[in-house]
C-alpha positions, 0 to 999 in steps of 0.5 A, a space after each residue: 374409554 374411561 381410565 379405569 376400564 383399560 383392563 377390559 379394553 380389546 384395543 390395547 394400543 391406545 396408550 403405551 410407554 416403554 421409556 420415561 423422561 425425567 425433567 424439571 428442577 434436577 441437575 441430571 434430567 434425561 430419559 430411561 429406556 426399557 432396558 435401563 429400567 429392567 436392569 434397575 427393577 429389583 423390588 418385588 411386591 404383591 399381592 395387591 387389590 387395586 381400588 378406586 377412591 370410592 372403593 370400587 374394585 378395579 383388579 387384583 394383582 398377584 406380583 409386581 416388580 419395579 424400581 423405586 421412584 426415589 432411586 430414579 430421582 436420586 439418579 437424576 441428582 435429587 440427593 445432590 441438591 440442598 435439602 431446603 430446596 428439595 423440600 419445596 419440590 412437587 413431583 408429577 408422574 404423568 401417564 400417556 392419557 394425561 393423568 398425573 399422580 402428585 407427590 411431595 419431597 416430604 412424602 417420598 423421602 420422609 414418610 412410609 409412602 416413599 418406599 412403596 412408590 414404584 415404577 412397575 416393569 412387570 406384573 404377574 410375570 409379564 414384562 411391560 404388559 401391553 394391556 396395562 400400557 407398559 410402564 406403570 406407577 403405583 403408590 403401594 402404601 396409599 389407602 386405595 391404590 387406584 387414585 395414584 396409579 399411572 398407566 402408560 407412565 411416560 414422564 416424571 416432572 420435578 417442579 418447585 412449588 410456587 406461592 401464589 
C-alpha cells in the first residue's frame, strides 16, 4: 500500500499507534500513552487541505485537535538543556510504516513552523481515528501539509547533529 493511499484502504489495521516513545538526547525520555496525550491536547486547528509535495490533493480535514510537539519535548527536558546544545538537535517524528518527518530545534523553537507542529489525537471529531492510524503528526505551517505528516506516529527521536 502506498503511504498516501491510507484513507482509501479497507484494511485499517496495517499501522496504528496509541502511544509515543520520546527517546534520544533529552534528560527525561519516556512513553506517553493515549490517556496522557488526550489530556494534553488543547490546540485546535482547521480546516486544512492535505497535499503532497507535487500539489496532488490527498484529503480535506475540517478540524484537528492535538498537542504541540514542543510541549512534549519540553516535558522530556528540552528547556533544561543549554541553548548551545539544543541548537544542534535534529528531531525525527517516526511513523509506523518507517516514514520520518525531520525538524531542527531552530524550526520548532525559533520560527512560526514550531507553533503548527502538532501530535494529532482527534480529526473531524473522531478520537485516534483508526483509518488514519491513530496518532498523527502534522506541520500545519508548511507550504504543503503532506510531506511532513506522519501516520501512526509512534516515536520522537532527538539526536545531536554530527559533522561528517
